[in-house]
C-alpha angles and dihedrals in degrees: 000000000000124000117203120191128192127219115211108204128325092223096057121104114266094355092132092046093049092046092049090047090052090050091049091053099044104036096068087062089069132222140168096259142006125203154157120253144160087033133134113264093239091056098050097087098051090045093048089048089058092043090054091055091058107028122055095178135078114325130205134194133192116173131194115240097188134056137236117248099177125277092014143044112244121208102172091103094037120151111266118246088248093054090047091051091053091050091048092050088055092052091051094046100041102031106023095241111180106174114057130184143141137249135192110000097014111123139185092277090057091053093043093055091047089053094049096047106034104039 
């Protein structure tokens, strides 16, 4: 049983409060891991910080590397695999993330470089 939670944008009013409230409501239900996914790369660290205050167990993180240009996702300015690796290393070191993945815009090369450098 894994619970994944999504952070909107760190700059939006009451995002941290709403995210913390969601964690407070869901975490008592239990689970083997809790995480942040389908979230902009720039918003991952603040979201993982809040998660860490509420969840002592296994943490997971899957960031988006593209952006939405309605009605489609655009990946022309996607984060490079090397940039993603550096971000992921920070999540592991600062927040104790143990389950890593990728979301919208993440491709096979992103996963390959994570496997090569993190395992």
